[in-house]
BAFIDO-481590 format. One record per residue: y, z, x of N, C-alpha, C in turn. Coordinates in steps of 0.1 Angstrom, whole numbers, padded with zeros to 4 digits, always signed. Atoms other than C-alpha are relative to their C-alpha. Layout:
BEGIN
YZXYZXYZX;...
//
This chain:
BEGIN
-0014-0001+0011+0000+0002-0001+0012-0001+0010;-0014+0000-0007+0035-0007+0012+0004+0014+0000;-0008-0013-0003+0053+0022+0028+0009+0004-0010;-0012-0003+0010+0083+0018+0005-0004+0003-0016;+0005-0002+0016+0062+0019-0029-0005+0015+0002;+0007-0014+0001+0043+0052-0018+0008+0009-0007;-0006-0013+0007+0069+0078-0029+0002-0003-0017;-0001+0002+0015+0075+0058-0064-0015+0002-0004;+0014-0001+0005+0036+0056-0068-0004+0015-0003;+0003-0016-0002+0033+0095-0058+0006+0006-0014;-0006-0006+0011+0061+0102-0085-0006-0003-0013;+0008+0004+0011+0041+0082-0111-0012+0008-0003;+0014-0010+0000+0009+0104-0105-0009-0007-0007;+0013+0008+0004-0013+0075-0112+0001-0003-0016;-0003+0004+0014+0001+0068-0149+0005-0016+0004;-0001+0015+0001-0001+0029-0150+0014-0004-0006;-0013+0001+0008+0028+0029-0176+0012+0003+0007;-0011-0006-0008+0050+0052-0157+0005-0010+0014;-0002+0007-0011+0045+0031-0126+0005-0013-0002;-0006+0011+0003+0053-0002-0141+0015+0002-0003;-0015-0005+0005+0084+0014-0157+0007+0001+0012;-0005-0003-0014+0095+0027-0123+0003-0012+0008;-0003+0009-0009+0090-0005-0105+0003-0013-0003;-0004+0011+0007+0099-0030-0132-0009-0013-0001;+0010+0013+0002+0067-0048-0133-0005-0003-0016;+0005+0002+0013+0058-0065-0165-0016-0002-0003;+0013+0004+0001+0022-0074-0158-0010+0009+0005;+0010-0011-0003-0008-0050-0152-0008-0005+0014;+0005+0006-0012-0018-0072-0122+0005+0008+0012;-0006-0005-0011+0005-0055-0097-0006+0014+0002;+0006-0014-0002-0007-0019-0105-0017+0001+0007;+0013+0004-0008-0043-0033-0098+0001-0002+0011;-0001-0001-0013-0034-0044-0068+0005+0011+0008;-0006-0013-0005-0014-0015-0056-0013+0010+0000;+0014-0011+0000-0047+0008-0066-0010-0006+0007;+0008+0006-0011-0068-0017-0046+0004+0003+0014;-0006+0000-0011-0048-0016-0017+0000+0017+0005;+0002-0012-0004-0046+0022-0017-0011+0006+0001;+0012-0005-0002-0083+0027-0023-0004-0004+0013;+0006+0007-0013-0089+0004+0007+0004+0011+0012;-0006-0010-0008-0065+0028+0027-0006+0012-0001;+0009-0011+0001-0082+0058+0016-0013+0001+0008;+0015+0001-0006-0117+0046+0026+0005-0001+0016;-0002+0001-0015-0102+0038+0060+0003+0012+0006;-0006-0015-0003-0085+0070+0063-0013+0011+0002;+0011-0009+0002-0119+0087+0053-0010-0002+0011;+0008+0006-0012-0140+0066+0078+0004+0005+0014;-0005-0005-0012-0118+0075+0106-0002+0015+0001;-0001-0016+0001-0116+0114+0097-0016+0003+0001;+0012-0005+0000-0155+0118+0092-0009-0009+0011;+0010+0009-0010-0168+0090+0117-0013-0005-0007;+0013+0006+0007-0192+0073+0093-0006-0010+0009;+0007+0011-0008-0216+0053+0115+0002+0003+0013;-0002-0002-0013-0203+0068+0148-0012+0004+0008;+0013-0006-0007-0238+0086+0156-0010-0008-0003;+0011+0008+0002-0260+0058+0147-0008-0004+0013;
//
Protein backbone atom coordinates (compact mmCIF):
# COMPACT_ATOMS: atom_id res chain seq x y z
CA UNK A 1 0.00 0.00 0.00
CA UNK A 2 1.26 3.46 -0.79
CA UNK A 3 2.69 5.20 2.25
CA UNK A 4 0.55 8.29 1.71
CA UNK A 5 -2.64 6.17 1.93
CA UNK A 6 -1.75 4.31 5.14
CA UNK A 7 -2.94 7.01 7.62
CA UNK A 8 -6.25 7.36 5.82
CA UNK A 9 -6.79 3.62 5.68
CA UNK A 10 -6.02 3.32 9.39
CA UNK A 11 -8.54 6.07 10.15
CA UNK A 12 -11.21 4.16 8.23
CA UNK A 13 -10.46 1.09 10.40
CA UNK A 14 -11.32 -1.35 7.67
CA UNK A 15 -14.74 0.06 6.77
CA UNK A 16 -14.88 0.05 2.98
CA UNK A 17 -17.58 2.71 2.79
CA UNK A 18 -15.66 5.10 5.05
CA UNK A 19 -12.46 4.45 3.13
CA UNK A 20 -14.18 5.18 -0.17
CA UNK A 21 -15.62 8.41 1.22
CA UNK A 22 -12.28 9.56 2.69
CA UNK A 23 -10.40 8.95 -0.56
CA UNK A 24 -13.12 10.00 -2.98
CA UNK A 25 -13.38 6.60 -4.65
CA UNK A 26 -16.63 5.79 -6.45
CA UNK A 27 -15.80 2.17 -7.32
CA UNK A 28 -15.08 -0.70 -4.94
CA UNK A 29 -12.17 -1.74 -7.17
CA UNK A 30 -9.70 0.55 -5.39
CA UNK A 31 -10.44 -0.74 -1.86
CA UNK A 32 -10.00 -4.28 -3.20
CA UNK A 33 -6.62 -3.37 -4.71
CA UNK A 34 -5.60 -1.54 -1.55
CA UNK A 35 -6.63 -4.52 0.59
CA UNK A 36 -4.75 -6.97 -1.60
CA UNK A 37 -1.65 -4.79 -1.47
CA UNK A 38 -1.85 -4.49 2.32
CA UNK A 39 -2.31 -8.25 2.67
CA UNK A 40 0.78 -8.89 0.56
CA UNK A 41 2.80 -6.44 2.67
CA UNK A 42 1.63 -8.08 5.91
CA UNK A 43 2.57 -11.51 4.57
CA UNK A 44 6.05 -10.31 3.63
CA UNK A 45 6.53 -8.70 7.05
CA UNK A 46 5.40 -11.90 8.78
CA UNK A 47 7.74 -13.97 6.63
CA UNK A 48 10.68 -11.76 7.59
CA UNK A 49 9.72 -11.72 11.26
CA UNK A 50 9.29 -15.46 11.74
CA UNK A 51 11.67 -16.64 9.03
CA UNK A 52 9.37 -19.11 7.30
CA UNK A 53 11.51 -21.63 5.43
CA UNK A 54 14.82 -20.32 6.78
CA UNK A 55 15.66 -23.58 8.53
CA UNK A 56 14.65 -26.11 5.91
